[in-house]
C-alpha positions in Angstrom: 6.4 -11.1 8.3 6.1 -7.9 5.8 9.0 -9.8 4.0 6.9 -12.7 3.4 3.5 -10.7 2.7 6.0 -8.8 0.3 6.6 -11.6 -2.0 2.6 -12.8 -1.7 2.3 -9.4 -3.4 4.8 -9.5 -5.5 3.8 -13.4 -6.7 0.6 -12.2 -7.5 1.3 -8.3 -9.0 -0.9 -8.9 -12.1 -3.9 -9.9 -10.2 -3.6 -7.1 -7.7 -3.5 -5.1 -10.4 -6.3 -6.0 -12.4 -8.5 -6.4 -9.6 -7.2 -2.6 -8.6 -8.4 -1.5 -11.9 -11.3 -3.2 -12.4 -12.7 -1.3 -9.2 -11.4 -3.1 -6.3 -10.0 -0.9 -3.1 -7.2 -0.9 -1.2 -9.1 -2.1 1.7 -10.8 -5.2 -0.4 -7.9 -6.6 -1.6 -5.1 -6.0 1.5 -8.3 -7.5 3.8 -7.7 -10.8 1.1 -4.3 -10.9 1.3 -3.8 -10.0 4.6 -2.0 -7.0 4.9 -2.9 -3.1 5.6 -4.7 -0.9 2.9 -1.3 1.2 3.2 0.8 -1.7 2.1 -1.4 -2.5 -1.3 -1.3 1.2 -2.0 2.3 1.5 -1.6 2.4 -1.5 -3.8 0.1 -0.2 -6.6 2.7 3.0 -6.4 5.6 1.3 -6.6 4.3 -0.2 -9.6 3.2 2.9 -10.9 -0.3 2.5 -10.9 -2.4 5.6 -11.1 -4.5 5.6 -7.6 -7.8 6.4 -7.7 -8.6 9.4 -5.3 -10.9 8.2 -2.2 -13.8 9.3 -0.7 -11.4 12.0 1.7 -10.5 13.7 -1.4 -14.1 14.8 -2.2 -14.8 16.0 0.5 -13.7 19.7 0.1 -14.4 19.3 -3.3 -18.0 22.3 -3.9 -18.0 21.2 -7.6 -19.8 17.6 -5.9 -22.5 19.2 -4.1 -23.7 21.7 -7.0 -27.0 21.0 -7.7 
């Protein structure tokens, strides 16, 4: 099953990368391609796509809460 998902991701590589770079999240793409957001994350990383920080990356950043 996982091999079939990887094949589907590879076939849509440019589409997935374009969508992610346009603002779609790994969760949104995972739902569309019926796989986990972790699989999308790994796919993007393996294709040298710079990953945006997620919400948990901001939780401990005091600059975000400056008024």
